[in-house]
N, C-alpha and C positions, 0 to 999 in steps of 0.2 A: 500398505496402500495398494489398491487394485491397479490403478493406472494414473500416473501423474506426468504432465507435460511441463518441463522446466525450460523456459524460453529466456534467451539472453538479450533480446532486442525487441523493438516494436513488432508484434506479430504480423502486421499488414504486409511486411516484406516477404512473408511466406506465401502470400496469395499469388496466383498466376496472373500474367499480364491480361488474360482474357476475362478476369473477374470484373464485374461491373459494380463493385462495392464502393459506396460513397466514401470520399476521403474526408475524415473528420478526426478530431483528437481522440474520439472513442471508437473509431472504426475497427480497432483491433479486437474489440469484444465480439462484434459480428463475425470477423474473420476467424477467430478461434472457435466460435460456436459452430461455424460452417465446417471447419477442418476436423474438430475433435468431438463435438457434441458433449462437452463436459457438464458435470453437475455444478461447477463453479469456475468462473474466470476471476482471477485475483492476483495479488502480489504475495511474495514471501520474503522474509528478512534473512538473507543468506548469512550475514554476520552473526545473527543470533541462533542460527540453525546448527546444532552440534550433531544431530542424527539425521542424515540426509533422507532416510526412509520416511521421516515425518517433518517436512519443511515447516518452518515457523510462519504460519499464515498471518498476514496483516489484516486488520479488520476495518480499515478506513475506506477500502474500495472493494465492493463485492458485486459481481454480476452473475446472476443465476437464472435458469429458466423457471417458469412457474412449477411449483410442487417439486422442486429439487429435493431429492431424498437426503443428500448431504446437508443442505441448509436446514431442513426440518429437524434432523438429528442434532445439528449444532444449536439451533434455537432452543429445543427442549432441554438439552444438556446444560446450556448456560442458564436458562430459567430455573432449573433445579438447583443451581449453585447459589442463587440470590436469596438472601435472607430478608425478613420483613424490615429490618433496620437499615437496609441498603447495602450491607456488607455482603461479601461472598464467602461461601464455605465450600472450597474445592474438595476437601477430604470427605465431605458428606456424599459426594457423587463418585469420585475417583477411587478405585480400589486396585491394589496390586502394582502400582507404579508410584515412585516418589515424586514429590513436587519438582526437585531439581531435574530429574529425568524428563518429566512432562513438559516443563516450561523452558528447559534448556537455557539459552542466554537471557531469558526474562525471569529467572527464578528468584532474583533479588527482590521482586515486588509482586508476590502472588496475588494479593488482593486487587491490585491495579490491573493485572493481566489475566483476570479470570476468564474473560472471553477467549483469549488465546488458549488458555488451558482447556476450555471446553472443545475447541476445534481439535486440539491435539488428542483429546480423549476419543472423539468421534473417529478420527483417523485410525486409531488403534483398535477400536471396537467394530467399526463398520466399513472402513476403507472409504473409497470414493474416487470418482474420475474427475481430477482437478487439472485445470490449465493454469499454471502459475508462472509469473514473471519475477525474476530477481529484482527487488525494488531498487537495490543499489545500482543497477544497470539501466534503470528507466526513471521512475518517478522520484527516486532518491538521488539520482545521478548528480545533479548540480550541487545540492548541499553536501552530499557525501564526498564529492571530489574536492570540496573546500573544507573538509575536516569538521563539518557541522559547526564551524566558527561563525558566530552571529555577525561579526563585523564584515567578514568576507562575503557572506551570503547577502547581507543588506547592501553592500557595495555592488554586487552583481545585479541585484534587482533594481536599485535606485540610481545608479550612476550611468552616464553615457560611456560607451566603449572608448578607450584611449585612442584606438586606431581609426575611429570614425565609423566603424561597422556596427550594425545593430547587434546588441548582445543576443546570444542564442539562448533558447529555452526549449525544453522538452514539451511535447503537447500536454503532458500531465506532470506537474511537479508537486510533491508533498512536502510541506514544511512541518517540523515538529514543534512542540510547545516552547522549547527554550529559545526558538528564533522569533517568536511572535512579539514579545514585549519590545525588544530593540527595534524591530521593524515598525511596530505601531508608533513608537516614539518619533522615528524619522518621518513617517507619514504625517503625524500631527504637526510637526514643525514645518512641513512642506519641503523637507530636505530630500528632494528627488528631482532628477533631470527629466524634462518633458520627453526626451528621446530615449529614456531608459525603459526597461521592460514594464515597470509599474506605471511610469509616466504615459506610455502608449496605451496601456490598459485603461487608465483613467480617461484619456482622451476619447477612446473608443466608446466607453460607457456613457459619455456625455454628448456623443455625436448625434 
């Protein structure tokens, strides 16, 4: 990789006090773009990254400038992997590297993680200037710190804090699929406190 910025916290803390950047949950994108001018601002999964030269990019959050060379290579590579029946054929595109080496911690399900494989291939073939944040220290922080346990995550989102303080939350939090069903069941039952994170979100949306 030509140049990769690996950040361990919300990047807006890197901006100087003189910066007039608006404070918002996504202000870090503008901050990173100003500091590094990357081809892509995003997250990487540090637990699934075995080769630090090629961080395992997450594909649920991508911020890139128009005509980003890295993004164009990524799109074309992923498109080339897709078959008419909807399946993906990684071997059709990738040459000279094994699937376990390419997908690292995601090699157990190559069909599902074909988009990740495409990003890994582009890193190896073309490099790129990427500004990446460890997801476990930011958008994954809350569920990751609770061991991805659905009950603990649901309690954090749906219950009021025991000490009376408002539960904390990152500006951006990503929930994975195994957490959605139990959370949906609680919401359908109305099993959430009005002063919980989701309770306050619901109140704000109806204000």
